[in-house]
N, C-alpha and C positions, 0 to 999 in steps of 0.2 A: 227723576229729575236730575239734570246735570248741574255742575258747579258754576256755570257761566253766570256772569253778572252783567246787567245792562247799566252802563254809566254814560250819561250824555248821549244817548241814542246809539251807542256802539256796544257791541258785545265783547266782553273781555273774558279770556279764558284764564283760569287760575294758574296754570303752569308757565305762563309767559311773563317774563320780567324784563326790565330795562326799557330802552327807548323803542318807540314804534318805528318801523321802517317808513320814513317819509318819502313822498314822491319827489325824487330829485330831478331837477331840470337838467337835461342832458347837456345843453349849451353851457350852463354854469359849471357843471362837472368837468367838461372839456377845458374850459378856461382855467379852472383851478389846477387841473393837471398840467396845462401848458405853463402856468406861472410857477408851479413847483419845479418843473423841468428847467425853466430859466434860472431859478435860484440855485438849483443843483449844479448847473453848468458854471454859474458865477463862482460858487464855492470851490468847485474843482479847479477853475482857472487860477484863483487865488492860491490854492494849495500848491499847484504846479509852480507858480511864480516864487513862492516861498522856498520850495525845494530846490529850484534852480539857483536862487541866491545863496542858499546854504551850500550847494555843491561848489559854486564858484568861489565862495570864501574859503572852503576847505582846500580847493585846488591852489589858491594863492598861498595858503599856509604851508602846503606841501612843497611848493616851489621855494619858499623862503627857507624851509628846513633843509631842502636839498642843497641850496646855496651855502648854508651854514656848514653842512656836512662836508661839502667840497672844500671849503676853506680849512676845516680841521684836517682833512686828508692832506692838503698841501702843506700845512704846518708840520704834520707828522713826517711827510717825505723830506721836508727841509731839515728837520731835526735828525732824521736817519742819516742824512749826509753831513751831519755835524754843524749845520747852520741853525742859529736860533732866530726865528722871525722877530722882527722889531715889535710886533704887537705883543708877543709873549714877554719880551724883555721889559716892555712898558708895564705889563701886568705884574711882573715879578718885582720891579723896582717901585711899584706903587704910584707911578706918575699919573696914570689914568684910573685911579682907584674908584672914582664915582661913576665913570662912563665907559666901562670896558666893552659892553655889548654894542653900544651905538657905533663906536669906531671899528669894532671887529666886523660888524655887518657890512661896512662900506667896502672893504678891501676885495672880497671875492668877486664883485660885480665886474671888475676890470679884466678878469682873466678868462679862464676856461668855462666859468659858470654860465655865461650867456649862451654858449653853444649847448651846454648840458640842459639848461632850462627849456630850450625849444625841443629837445628830444623826447 
């Protein structure tokens, strides 16, 4: 005699565990698959939007740093020629002790930096 048991009119084999394979409606399965694909595309779209915003914010930061670097280069060239830029004089005398970065960031925009930021 084999080890099969009859439970509720169905024959169960002892080696089988877990869920019984249910008869899945193909239309319902297709609809679940479509819904899953829609959700996946929506997540992907949100991820790409997030990454694009991140890239653009980093590009803006890079442009600001390039402008600042250009300003420092101009200051160094002026000092090499024996001229002391007014911004540095103000920093040394302590006139703009609280706000040196705000005023320093405004000056390079009027010069060569606009051409350099487009390049």
